[in-house]
Residue frames as qw, qx, qy, qz and C-alpha x, y, z in Angstrom:
[[0.238, -0.181, 0.460, -0.836, 97.84, -117.04, -261.11],
 [0.163, -0.306, -0.938, -0.008, 95.21, -119.29, -259.55],
 [0.353, -0.241, -0.032, -0.904, 91.69, -117.88, -259.29],
 [0.063, -0.198, -0.934, 0.292, 89.28, -119.19, -256.65],
 [0.303, -0.605, -0.558, -0.480, 85.52, -118.96, -256.29],
 [0.016, -0.252, 0.456, -0.853, 84.85, -116.44, -253.48],
 [0.431, -0.446, -0.768, -0.156, 82.31, -117.83, -250.97],
 [0.412, -0.863, -0.228, -0.185, 82.39, -115.04, -248.40],
 [0.225, 0.616, -0.476, 0.586, 84.54, -113.77, -245.54],
 [0.687, -0.434, -0.532, 0.239, 85.37, -114.75, -241.98],
 [0.057, -0.773, 0.163, -0.611, 85.39, -111.96, -239.39],
 [0.661, -0.165, -0.602, 0.417, 87.40, -112.73, -236.23],
 [0.324, -0.849, -0.062, -0.413, 86.69, -110.92, -232.95],
 [0.589, 0.047, -0.528, 0.610, 89.28, -110.15, -230.25],
 [0.394, -0.831, -0.135, -0.368, 88.37, -108.67, -226.86],
 [0.516, -0.792, 0.324, -0.037, 91.03, -107.58, -224.34],
 [0.070, 0.658, -0.731, -0.165, 93.70, -109.14, -226.57],
 [0.411, -0.064, 0.907, -0.074, 92.06, -112.58, -226.60],
 [0.280, -0.019, -0.723, -0.632, 90.37, -114.38, -229.49],
 [0.499, 0.071, 0.527, -0.684, 86.66, -114.75, -228.74],
 [0.619, 0.337, 0.709, -0.036, 85.17, -116.15, -231.95],
 [0.040, -0.187, 0.525, 0.829, 84.38, -115.60, -235.60],
 [0.556, 0.519, 0.505, -0.408, 81.36, -115.16, -237.82],
 [0.434, 0.191, 0.655, 0.589, 80.84, -115.64, -241.53],
 [0.218, 0.706, 0.179, -0.650, 79.91, -112.51, -243.48],
 [0.672, 0.522, 0.471, 0.234, 79.13, -111.94, -247.16],
 [0.285, 0.931, 0.057, 0.219, 80.31, -108.35, -247.59],
 [0.680, 0.063, -0.179, 0.708, 83.84, -107.01, -247.50],
 [0.203, -0.949, -0.241, 0.024, 84.12, -103.97, -245.20],
 [0.309, -0.815, 0.346, 0.348, 87.84, -103.23, -245.73],
 [0.647, 0.678, -0.323, -0.132, 90.50, -103.46, -248.43],
 [0.240, 0.518, -0.793, 0.213, 93.30, -105.14, -246.44],
 [0.876, -0.261, -0.334, -0.230, 92.91, -108.57, -244.87],
 [0.797, -0.087, -0.450, 0.394, 94.41, -110.21, -241.79],
 [0.526, -0.518, -0.285, 0.611, 96.57, -108.43, -239.24],
 [0.262, 0.016, 0.203, 0.943, 97.30, -105.51, -241.58],
 [0.235, -0.421, -0.462, -0.745, 93.56, -104.80, -241.91],
 [0.307, -0.399, -0.752, 0.426, 92.67, -104.81, -238.21],
 [0.175, -0.558, -0.184, -0.790, 89.89, -102.43, -237.11],
 [0.068, -0.150, -0.719, 0.675, 88.76, -101.33, -233.67],
 [0.339, -0.402, -0.520, -0.674, 84.96, -101.31, -233.38],
 [0.298, -0.042, 0.613, -0.730, 82.30, -100.75, -230.73],
 [0.046, -0.250, -0.943, -0.214, 79.59, -103.41, -230.92],
 [0.383, -0.163, -0.071, -0.907, 76.03, -102.19, -231.41],
 [0.861, -0.204, -0.126, -0.449, 74.51, -105.55, -230.46],
 [0.608, -0.468, 0.632, -0.109, 75.51, -108.52, -228.31],
 [0.607, 0.438, -0.616, -0.245, 77.40, -111.23, -230.24],
 [0.781, -0.289, 0.520, -0.193, 77.12, -114.91, -229.27],
 [0.331, 0.545, -0.716, -0.284, 79.50, -117.35, -230.95],
 [0.847, 0.023, -0.477, -0.234, 79.37, -121.12, -231.55],
 [0.535, 0.134, -0.695, 0.461, 81.84, -121.74, -228.72],
 [0.445, -0.693, -0.565, 0.057, 79.24, -120.28, -226.27],
 [0.378, -0.293, -0.167, 0.862, 81.33, -117.13, -225.67],
 [0.148, 0.837, 0.469, 0.241, 79.65, -113.76, -225.99],
 [0.311, -0.012, -0.092, 0.946, 80.54, -110.09, -226.12],
 [0.046, 0.720, 0.587, -0.367, 78.01, -107.56, -224.84],
 [0.301, 0.801, 0.305, 0.418, 76.81, -104.53, -226.80],
 [0.176, -0.975, 0.075, -0.114, 78.91, -101.41, -226.22],
 [0.759, -0.452, 0.318, 0.345, 82.18, -103.34, -225.76],
 [0.279, 0.816, -0.416, -0.290, 85.23, -102.35, -227.81],
 [0.894, -0.021, 0.425, 0.140, 86.65, -105.16, -229.96],
 [0.021, 0.600, -0.593, -0.536, 89.35, -105.58, -232.58],
 [0.850, 0.335, 0.355, -0.200, 88.32, -107.38, -235.78],
 [0.147, -0.426, 0.720, 0.527, 90.20, -109.05, -238.62],
 [0.774, 0.435, 0.118, -0.444, 88.72, -110.11, -241.96],
 [0.307, -0.320, 0.831, 0.336, 89.82, -113.14, -244.01],
 [0.607, 0.284, -0.370, -0.643, 88.55, -114.27, -247.43],
 [0.688, -0.033, 0.708, -0.156, 86.98, -117.72, -247.68],
 [0.317, 0.448, -0.617, -0.565, 87.84, -119.42, -250.96],
 [0.876, 0.120, 0.341, -0.320, 85.99, -122.28, -252.62],
 [0.858, 0.179, 0.409, 0.255, 86.92, -124.26, -255.71],
 [0.284, -0.365, 0.433, 0.774, 89.47, -123.28, -258.32],
 [0.569, 0.683, 0.181, -0.420, 87.91, -121.59, -261.33],
 [0.673, 0.058, 0.564, 0.476, 89.03, -123.22, -264.60],
 [0.108, 0.609, -0.195, -0.761, 89.95, -120.91, -267.42]]
């Protein structure tokens, strides 16, 4: 089994069934990743992404979390 250095997580945001953007987070907020770990959330603050798209506070979004891996750890 290959072990990687964990460098954080990527949280993807979907609004009305469309991908809006992603942000990098350090903490894991769920146990399952990807499509199987989807969560529906109501945003408490407005999110602005690098692609200039934004989602206003109070909107309902679906999020997915993916691990970001770095280098292989040698044993």
